[in-house]
VEXPADREN-400977 format. One record per residue (C-alpha): residue number from 1; x, y, z; residue in three letters. Coordinates in nm, 3 decimals. Example, Ala and Ser with C-alpha at 12.3 -4.5 7.8 and 13.67 -1.06 7.14 Angstrom:
% VEXPADREN-400977
R    k       px       py       pz    r
R    1    1.230   -0.450    0.780  ala
R    2    1.367   -0.106    0.714  ser
This chain:
% VEXPADREN-400977
R    k       px       py       pz    r
R    1    0.078   -0.579    0.721  met
R    2    0.335   -0.339    0.578  lys
R    3    0.545   -0.419    0.271  phe
R    4    0.870   -0.597    0.362  tyr
R    5    1.187   -0.679    0.170  asn
R    6    1.179   -0.716   -0.212  arg
R    7    1.420   -0.427   -0.267  thr
R    8    1.609   -0.595   -0.552  ser
R    9    1.290   -0.723   -0.720  glu
R   10    1.132   -0.377   -0.707  leu
R   11    1.447   -0.223   -0.853  lys
R   12    1.448   -0.473   -1.141  thr
R   13    1.078   -0.429   -1.217  leu
R   14    1.112   -0.050   -1.222  arg
R   15    1.411   -0.072   -1.454  glu
R   16    1.200   -0.289   -1.687  ile
R   17    0.916   -0.036   -1.666  glu
R   18    1.158    0.241   -1.763  lys
R   19    1.291    0.037   -2.057  ala
R   20    0.934   -0.008   -2.186  ser
R   21    0.917    0.368   -2.253  phe
R   22    1.130    0.296   -2.561  asp
R   23    1.090   -0.075   -2.636  asn
R   24    0.826   -0.339   -2.562  ala
R   25    0.915   -0.562   -2.267  gln
R   26    0.787   -0.914   -2.191  met
R   27    0.867   -1.038   -1.841  thr
R   28    0.792   -1.372   -1.678  met
R   29    0.737   -1.353   -1.301  val
R   30    0.745   -1.698   -1.146  leu
R   31    0.695   -1.804   -0.787  gly
R   32    0.505   -2.054   -0.579  arg
R   33    0.160   -1.973   -0.458  arg
R   34    0.157   -1.767   -0.138  arg
R   35    0.506   -1.624   -0.197  val
R   36    0.378   -1.268   -0.260  gly
R   37    0.399   -1.218   -0.638  lys
R   38    0.079   -1.017   -0.672  thr
R   39    0.164   -0.794   -0.376  thr
R   40    0.507   -0.730   -0.528  leu
R   41    0.362   -0.637   -0.866  leu
R   42    0.100   -0.411   -0.714  ser
R   43    0.377   -0.213   -0.542  ala
R   44    0.622   -0.204   -0.832  ala
R   45    0.487    0.028   -1.100  phe
R   46    0.448    0.399   -1.035  lys
R   47    0.504    0.569   -1.371  asn
R   48    0.262    0.395   -1.606  thr
R   49   -0.108    0.306   -1.609  pro
R   50   -0.141   -0.053   -1.487  val
R   51   -0.391   -0.309   -1.616  leu
R   52   -0.423   -0.621   -1.404  tyr
R   53   -0.589   -0.920   -1.570  phe
R   54   -0.642   -1.225   -1.349  phe
R   55   -0.715   -1.537   -1.555  ile
R   56   -0.990   -1.692   -1.348  ala
R   57   -1.152   -2.025   -1.430  lys
R   58   -1.442   -1.889   -1.629  lys
R   59   -1.562   -1.841   -1.984  asn
R   60   -1.327   -1.650   -2.214  glu
R   61   -1.604   -1.412   -2.325  val
R   62   -1.675   -1.318   -1.963  leu
R   63   -1.306   -1.266   -1.900  leu
R   64   -1.284   -1.031   -2.198  cys
R   65   -1.587   -0.836   -2.079  glu
R   66   -1.422   -0.788   -1.740  glu
R   67   -1.084   -0.695   -1.887  phe
R   68   -1.206   -0.448   -2.148  val
R   69   -1.393   -0.248   -1.885  gly
R   70   -1.071   -0.209   -1.688  gln
R   71   -0.874   -0.120   -2.002  ala
R   72   -1.125    0.147   -2.105  asn
R   73   -1.106    0.306   -1.762  glu
R   74   -0.728    0.294   -1.715  lys
R   75   -0.636    0.397   -2.069  leu
R   76   -0.924    0.646   -2.121  ser
R   77   -1.034    0.476   -2.444  val
R   78   -1.333    0.286   -2.582  glu
R   79   -1.192   -0.037   -2.718  leu
R   80   -1.522   -0.197   -2.812  gly
R   81   -1.647   -0.552   -2.755  thr
R   82   -1.434   -0.868   -2.768  phe
R   83   -1.520   -1.235   -2.755  lys
R   84   -1.163   -1.371   -2.757  thr
R   85   -0.860   -1.274   -2.555  phe
R   86   -0.648   -1.272   -2.871  ala
R   87   -0.858   -0.993   -3.027  ser
R   88   -0.842   -0.791   -2.703  leu
R   89   -0.466   -0.842   -2.676  phe
R   90   -0.423   -0.723   -3.034  lys
R   91   -0.624   -0.408   -2.958  ala
R   92   -0.405   -0.339   -2.655  leu
R   93   -0.087   -0.387   -2.857  met
R   94   -0.221   -0.133   -3.107  val
R   95   -0.289    0.109   -2.820  gln
R   96    0.064    0.058   -2.689  ser
R   97    0.210    0.213   -3.004  lys
R   98    0.100    0.555   -2.884  ala
R   99    0.070    0.503   -2.508  lys
R  100    0.309    0.341   -2.264  asn
R  101    0.138    0.120   -2.005  phe
R  102    0.186   -0.194   -1.797  thr
R  103   -0.024   -0.505   -1.858  leu
R  104   -0.007   -0.774   -1.591  ile
R  105   -0.161   -1.110   -1.683  ile
R  106   -0.179   -1.318   -1.366  asp
R  107   -0.209   -1.699   -1.363  glu
R  108   -0.154   -1.703   -1.740  ile
R  109   -0.120   -2.082   -1.730  gln
R  110   -0.497   -2.111   -1.672  glu
R  111   -0.545   -2.046   -2.044  phe
R  112   -0.403   -2.395   -2.104  ala
R  113   -0.744   -2.529   -1.998  asn
R  114   -0.972   -2.251   -2.123  ala
R  115   -0.815   -2.190   -2.464  asn
R  116   -0.470   -2.343   -2.525  pro
R  117   -0.444   -2.179   -2.869  ser
R  118   -0.417   -1.839   -2.700  val
R  119   -0.040   -1.882   -2.655  phe
R  120    0.010   -1.910   -3.032  ser
R  121   -0.216   -1.610   -3.081  asp
R  122   -0.016   -1.404   -2.830  ile
R  123    0.307   -1.504   -3.003  gln
R  124    0.183   -1.398   -3.348  asn
R  125    0.045   -1.068   -3.221  ile
R  126    0.357   -0.993   -3.015  trp
R  127    0.588   -1.063   -3.308  asp
R  128    0.377   -0.842   -3.536  ser
R  129    0.351   -0.538   -3.306  tyr
R  130    0.641   -0.543   -3.057  lys
R  131    0.881   -0.333   -3.267  asn
R  132    0.649   -0.032   -3.252  asp
R  133    0.507   -0.101   -2.905  ser
R  134    0.573    0.065   -2.570  lys
R  135    0.406   -0.198   -2.355  ile
R  136    0.540   -0.338   -2.028  asn
R  137    0.390   -0.688   -2.046  leu
R  138    0.413   -0.904   -1.735  ile
R  139    0.315   -1.272   -1.735  phe
R  140    0.278   -1.403   -1.381  cys
R  141    0.214   -1.760   -1.272  gly
R  142    0.236   -1.996   -0.979  ser
R  143    0.213   -2.343   -1.133  ile
R  144    0.584   -2.393   -1.175  tyr
R  145    0.572   -2.678   -1.426  ser
R  146    0.322   -2.503   -1.654  met
R  147    0.509   -2.171   -1.656  met
R  148    0.835   -2.342   -1.745  lys
R  149    0.659   -2.530   -2.024  lys
R  150    0.489   -2.220   -2.168  ile
R  151    0.799   -1.998   -2.173  phe
R  152    1.103   -2.228   -2.160  glu
R  153    1.006   -2.531   -2.370  asn
R  154    1.155   -2.490   -2.717  ser
R  155    0.849   -2.653   -2.873  lys
R  156    0.607   -2.394   -2.731  glu
R  157    0.511   -2.073   -2.919  pro
R  158    0.626   -1.828   -2.652  leu
R  159    0.971   -1.983   -2.619  phe
R  160    1.244   -1.721   -2.658  gly
R  161    1.003   -1.427   -2.638  arg
R  162    1.052   -1.311   -2.279  ile
R  163    1.300   -1.027   -2.231  thr
R  164    1.330   -1.068   -1.852  ser
R  165    1.264   -1.335   -1.590  lys
R  166    1.208   -1.280   -1.220  ile
R  167    1.175   -1.563   -0.967  ile
R  168    1.003   -1.445   -0.650  val
R  169    1.141   -1.628   -0.348  lys
R  170    1.055   -1.627    0.023  pro
R  171    1.168   -1.337    0.239  phe
R  172    1.529   -1.310    0.349  ser
R  173    1.642   -1.400    0.700  ile
R  174    1.685   -1.031    0.774  gly
R  175    1.329   -0.958    0.665  ala
R  176    1.166   -1.222    0.883  ile
R  177    1.368   -1.103    1.181  lys
R  178    1.237   -0.753    1.116  gln
R  179    0.878   -0.883    1.089  val
R  180    0.888   -1.068    1.421  ile
R  181    1.061   -0.773    1.587  lys
R  182    0.787   -0.537    1.467  asp
R  183    0.506   -0.761    1.594  phe
R  184    0.674   -0.910    1.902  asn
R  185    0.962   -0.688    2.023  pro
R  186    1.031   -0.926    2.313  lys
R  187    1.061   -1.236    2.095  phe
R  188    1.302   -1.512    2.191  thr
R  189    1.516   -1.710    1.949  asn
R  190    1.285   -2.004    2.017  glu
R  191    1.001   -1.788    1.885  asp
R  192    1.206   -1.690    1.580  leu
R  193    1.288   -2.053    1.505  leu
R  194    0.921   -2.154    1.536  ala
R  195    0.823   -1.866    1.306  phe
R  196    1.079   -1.973    1.046  tyr
R  197    0.998   -2.343    1.090  thr
R  198    0.633   -2.293    1.003  leu
R  199    0.635   -2.006    0.754  thr
R  200    0.965   -2.064    0.580  gly
R  201    0.953   -1.686    0.524  ala
R  202    0.669   -1.731    0.271  thr
R  203    0.460   -1.415    0.252  ala
R  204    0.113   -1.570    0.292  lys
R  205    0.208   -1.764    0.604  tyr
R  206    0.385   -1.463    0.751  val
R  207    0.063   -1.270    0.689  glu
R  208   -0.141   -1.541    0.864  gln
R  209    0.082   -1.505    1.169  cys
R  210    0.026   -1.129    1.161  ala
R  211   -0.353   -1.167    1.131  leu
R  212   -0.356   -1.408    1.426  asn
R  213   -0.095   -1.214    1.628  lys
R  214    0.100   -1.540    1.641  ala
R  215    0.467   -1.456    1.692  phe
R  216    0.566   -1.687    1.976  ser
R  217    0.613   -2.062    1.954  lys
R  218    0.295   -2.145    2.151  asn
R  219    0.077   -1.893    1.968  lys
R  220    0.204   -2.018    1.633  ile
R  221    0.108   -2.375    1.722  leu
R  222   -0.227   -2.251    1.860  asp
R  223   -0.291   -2.086    1.522  met
R  224   -0.200   -2.393    1.320  val
R  225   -0.405   -2.636    1.529  phe
R  226   -0.717   -2.433    1.595  lys
R  227   -1.055   -2.558    1.471  glu
R  228   -1.100   -2.517    1.092  asn
R  229   -0.742   -2.401    1.058  ser
R  230   -0.636   -2.246    0.728  phe
R  231   -0.330   -2.469    0.736  phe
R  232   -0.498   -2.812    0.739  phe
R  233   -0.580   -2.815    0.366  glu
R  234   -0.309   -2.574    0.257  glu
R  235   -0.057   -2.830    0.132  gly
R  236   -0.321   -3.001   -0.077  arg
R  237   -0.453   -2.668   -0.209  ala
R  238   -0.109   -2.554   -0.317  val
R  239   -0.002   -2.877   -0.489  leu
R  240   -0.307   -3.066   -0.611  ile
R  241   -0.326   -2.868   -0.935  glu
R  242    0.044   -2.913   -0.999  glu
R  243    0.028   -3.291   -0.975  phe
R  244   -0.318   -3.367   -1.115  gly
R  245   -0.452   -3.721   -1.090  lys
R  246   -0.109   -3.863   -1.003  asp
R  247   -0.085   -3.661   -0.684  tyr
R  248   -0.101   -3.969   -0.456  gly
R  249    0.246   -4.093   -0.551  asn
R  250    0.397   -3.746   -0.529  tyr
R  251    0.240   -3.687   -0.188  phe
R  252    0.370   -4.021   -0.062  ser
R  253    0.724   -3.939   -0.176  ile
R  254    0.714   -3.592   -0.021  leu
R  255    0.580   -3.735    0.303  ser
R  256    0.874   -3.977    0.323  leu
R  257    1.129   -3.704    0.249  ile
R  258    0.973   -3.486    0.520  ala
R  259    1.016   -3.779    0.760  ala
R  260    1.391   -3.790    0.677  ser
R  261    1.368   -4.088    0.442  lys
R  262    1.558   -3.880    0.192  asn
R  263    1.766   -4.135    0.003  asp
R  264    1.619   -4.279   -0.318  arg
R  265    1.666   -4.638   -0.203  ser
R  266    1.487   -4.565    0.127  asp
R  267    1.192   -4.417   -0.063  ile
R  268    1.174   -4.706   -0.309  glu
R  269    1.192   -4.964   -0.029  asn
R  270    0.909   -4.789    0.157  ala
R  271    0.683   -4.757   -0.149  leu
R  272    0.789   -5.076   -0.329  gln
R  273    0.814   -4.892   -0.661  met
R  274    1.066   -4.709   -0.879  gln
R  275    1.064   -4.335   -0.803  val
R  276    1.345   -4.195   -1.020  gly
R  277    1.110   -4.023   -1.263  gly
R  278    0.901   -3.876   -0.983  tyr
R  279    1.209   -3.740   -0.806  leu
R  280    1.340   -3.584   -1.128  asp
R  281    1.009   -3.409   -1.192  arg
R  282    0.978   -3.292   -0.830  leu
R  283    1.323   -3.139   -0.862  glu
R  284    1.338   -3.009   -1.220  lys
R  285    0.977   -2.949   -1.324  asp
R  286    0.811   -2.855   -0.996  tyr
R  287    1.105   -2.708   -0.805  gly
R  288    0.980   -2.864   -0.479  leu
R  289    1.279   -3.070   -0.374  ile
R  290    1.653   -3.028   -0.389  lys
R  291    1.908   -3.303   -0.436  arg
R  292    2.208   -3.251   -0.210  asn
R  293    2.547   -3.415   -0.242  lys
R  294    2.818   -3.427    0.027  pro
R  295    3.060   -3.135    0.018  phe
R  296    3.341   -3.215   -0.224  gly
R  297    3.159   -3.512   -0.380  ala
R  298    3.265   -3.599   -0.733  lys
R  299    3.029   -3.553   -1.024  lys
R  300    2.813   -3.862   -1.058  gly
R  301    2.826   -3.947   -0.688  ser
R  302    2.520   -4.140   -0.576  lys
R  303    2.538   -4.019   -0.217  leu
R  304    2.232   -3.803   -0.269  asn
R  305    1.990   -3.676   -0.009  lys
R  306    1.664   -3.507   -0.104  tyr
R  307    1.509   -3.224    0.093  ile
R  308    1.185   -3.031    0.055  ile
R  309    1.277   -2.670   -0.017  glu
R  310    0.967   -2.507    0.136  asp
R  311    0.956   -2.511    0.518  asn
R  312    0.578   -2.502    0.542  phe
R  313    0.531   -2.789    0.297  leu
R  314    0.795   -2.987    0.485  asn
R  315    0.601   -2.927    0.810  phe
R  316    0.268   -3.005    0.640  trp
R  317    0.387   -3.339    0.502  phe
R  318    0.575   -3.430    0.821  arg
R  319    0.280   -3.375    1.054  phe
R  320   -0.052   -3.275    0.898  ile
R  321   -0.050   -3.508    0.598  tyr
R  322    0.107   -3.791    0.798  lys
R  323   -0.168   -3.769    1.060  tyr
R  324   -0.448   -3.673    0.818  arg
R  325   -0.684   -3.938    0.959  ser
R  326   -0.673   -3.764    1.297  ala
R  327   -0.722   -3.425    1.129  val
R  328   -1.023   -3.551    0.933  glu
R  329   -1.202   -3.671    1.248  ile
R  330   -1.125   -3.345    1.425  gly
R  331   -0.866   -3.481    1.666  asn
R  332   -0.619   -3.199    1.612  val
R  333   -0.495   -3.226    1.971  asp
R  334   -0.345   -3.564    1.877  tyr
R  335   -0.152   -3.407    1.589  val
R  336   -0.034   -3.119    1.803  arg
R  337    0.089   -3.368    2.063  ala
R  338    0.292   -3.540    1.790  ala
R  339    0.443   -3.204    1.694  val
R  340    0.530   -3.124    2.056  glu
R  341    0.686   -3.470    2.098  arg
R  342    0.909   -3.435    1.790  asp
R  343    0.958   -3.060    1.792  tyr
R  344    1.304   -3.047    1.949  tyr
R  345    1.462   -3.279    1.692  ala
R  346    1.259   -3.146    1.400  tyr
R  347    1.331   -2.780    1.469  ser
R  348    1.698   -2.866    1.508  gly
R  349    1.702   -2.974    1.143  gln
R  350    1.533   -2.649    1.041  ile
R  351    1.789   -2.457    1.246  leu
R  352    2.060   -2.599    1.018  glu
R  353    1.870   -2.472    0.715  lys
R  354    1.828   -2.132    0.882  tyr
R  355    2.204   -2.095    0.925  phe
R  356    2.281   -2.223    0.573  arg
R  357    2.043   -1.961    0.435  thr
R  358    2.184   -1.688    0.659  ala
R  359    2.541   -1.773    0.554  leu
R  360    2.441   -1.769    0.185  ala
R  361    2.289   -1.424    0.231  glu
R  362    2.622   -1.287    0.357  thr
R  363    2.767   -1.339    0.005  lys
R  364    3.099   -1.438    0.167  lys
R  365    3.120   -1.795    0.035  phe
R  366    3.146   -1.963   -0.303  ser
R  367    2.984   -2.286   -0.182  ser
R  368    2.787   -2.400    0.120  ile
R  369    2.693   -2.759    0.192  gly
R  370    2.695   -3.048    0.433  ala
R  371    2.895   -3.368    0.452  tyr
R  372    2.815   -3.730    0.524  trp
R  373    2.994   -4.053    0.441  asp
R  374    2.855   -4.371    0.294  arg
R  375    2.840   -4.548    0.632  lys
R  376    2.661   -4.260    0.803  gly
R  377    2.934   -4.240    1.067  glu
R  378    3.064   -3.894    0.983  lys
R  379    2.822   -3.605    0.941  glu
R  380    2.907   -3.236    0.932  ile
R  381    2.618   -2.991    0.945  asn
R  382    2.761   -2.703    0.740  ile
R  383    3.079   -2.652    0.541  ile
R  384    3.128   -2.309    0.384  ala
R  385    3.413   -2.241    0.143  ala
R  386    3.557   -1.928   -0.017  asn
R  387    3.771   -2.039   -0.311  glu
R  388    3.918   -1.693   -0.371  leu
R  389    4.032   -1.649   -0.013  glu
R  390    4.126   -2.019    0.016  lys
R  391    3.923   -2.053    0.331  arg
R  392    3.691   -2.325    0.463  ile
R  393    3.475   -2.301    0.774  val
R  394    3.331   -2.612    0.938  phe
R  395    3.020   -2.550    1.148  tyr
R  396    2.858   -2.772    1.409  glu
R  397    2.493   -2.677    1.461  val
R  398    2.293   -2.770    1.770  lys
R  399    1.999   -2.611    1.942  arg
R  400    2.189   -2.635    2.270  asn
R  401    2.545   -2.491    2.248  pro
R  402    2.664   -2.709    2.537  ser
R  403    2.618   -3.016    2.317  lys
R  404    2.858   -2.892    2.049  ile
R  405    3.190   -3.078    2.041  asn
R  406    3.450   -2.896    1.831  ile
R  407    3.713   -3.166    1.885  glu
R  408    3.478   -3.424    1.737  leu
R  409    3.406   -3.187    1.448  leu
R  410    3.780   -3.166    1.378  lys
R  411    3.806   -3.546    1.375  gln
R  412    3.516   -3.577    1.130  lys
R  413    3.670   -3.319    0.897  ser
R  414    4.017   -3.477    0.866  val
R  415    3.960   -3.644    0.527  asp
R  416    3.816   -3.324    0.380  ile
R  417    4.094   -3.102    0.515  val
R  418    4.354   -3.324    0.346  lys
R  419    4.201   -3.237    0.010  gln
R  420    4.260   -2.863    0.067  tyr
R  421    4.622   -2.831    0.193  pro
R  422    4.650   -2.463    0.094  asp
R  423    4.328   -2.352    0.263  phe
R  424    4.288   -2.181    0.597  lys
R  425    4.063   -2.403    0.810  ile
R  426    3.825   -2.273    1.078  glu
R  427    3.583   -2.445    1.316  tyr
R  428    3.280   -2.269    1.457  lys
R  429    2.973   -2.331    1.672  lys
R  430    2.619   -2.229    1.580  leu
R  431    2.323   -2.270    1.816  ser
R  432    1.988   -2.121    1.902  leu
R  433    2.180   -1.842    2.077  glu
R  434    2.336   -1.731    1.745  asp
R  435    2.015   -1.670    1.550  met
């Protein structure tokens, strides 16, 4: 599959590479597994030798043996033999005084298990040699909580050392439309919605669709629910290391949120336990959920709704994890039937997210949100405001445009409109036809 999107990330990485010609650079590249970090980094650097060290789960001596061979070849040197990563890193920092090169250390957080003291060693060596160095040092990781701890916790040795930070996110709406157009020129908007619903524009899942030539709704579902599907264990594979032994509670909470039990009280009633700490960690440490407030809500409002940010994980918890007993006995047809039964309503919710994302990408609004009242009687799918232009647009989103009622939307927005007497107010429809 060809390289899509990432124009701004490539530009930033190449600017960092250029800066390393004169001064040492330390960059943290953070992104969830499957989002395409390694592919991005492999395409980014054109003007320097590139060393790529992947921190696999194996003995440190064996890692050093593997890494030094690559360094000798790429830098045309003989560095010698090393038994610790710290000694190898020091040798590379010495080399970087005379030679500019890029060093990518992927899954750096794995050292927390193999040799946690390595972070202090890196800090000491970096501080000692950086002023004379011309290294472009990239630390890349996918365990969100660990990367934030290593580089952003004030008690950790590498705190305050990074010179740049890049968060790799899923593809843009424009990019996924280009992907599906390239592979299925006759795609329908139903196909596009199914593609977005499953992949969430995450690179690995987009790639799986390409490998399976799955770019229509039916072919996408065929791919997901085929025998020994890649997707059955994917949610567990992506998250189990993040959560460790406490994964059961986190999985239960995520499963409830995916099933639209997205208020804290609903979750606590279902699980019969306090979940405040879990929700905070899922939001702030793991970056998996987002806490939404109604548009215009005052600070401290408790009218919160939680959503899972990643479309695939939302799908996985809503259907595959929920019906895991059927998956485990091989009855995937049962799970697919559940998806087909609920697909219309479920994909309608994802359609709202699609349009919120698309509107955000236009850069025309200062805030985008939804609205609901305490009684659940008034709900507005999307409200987009431009404070500078004093303009607010209310959107009603439905799969079927014939079911959109603008007059009802106006009635539901009355209380909000009163709060913005100087603003121009607009009402618009968004449906499957507008994708």
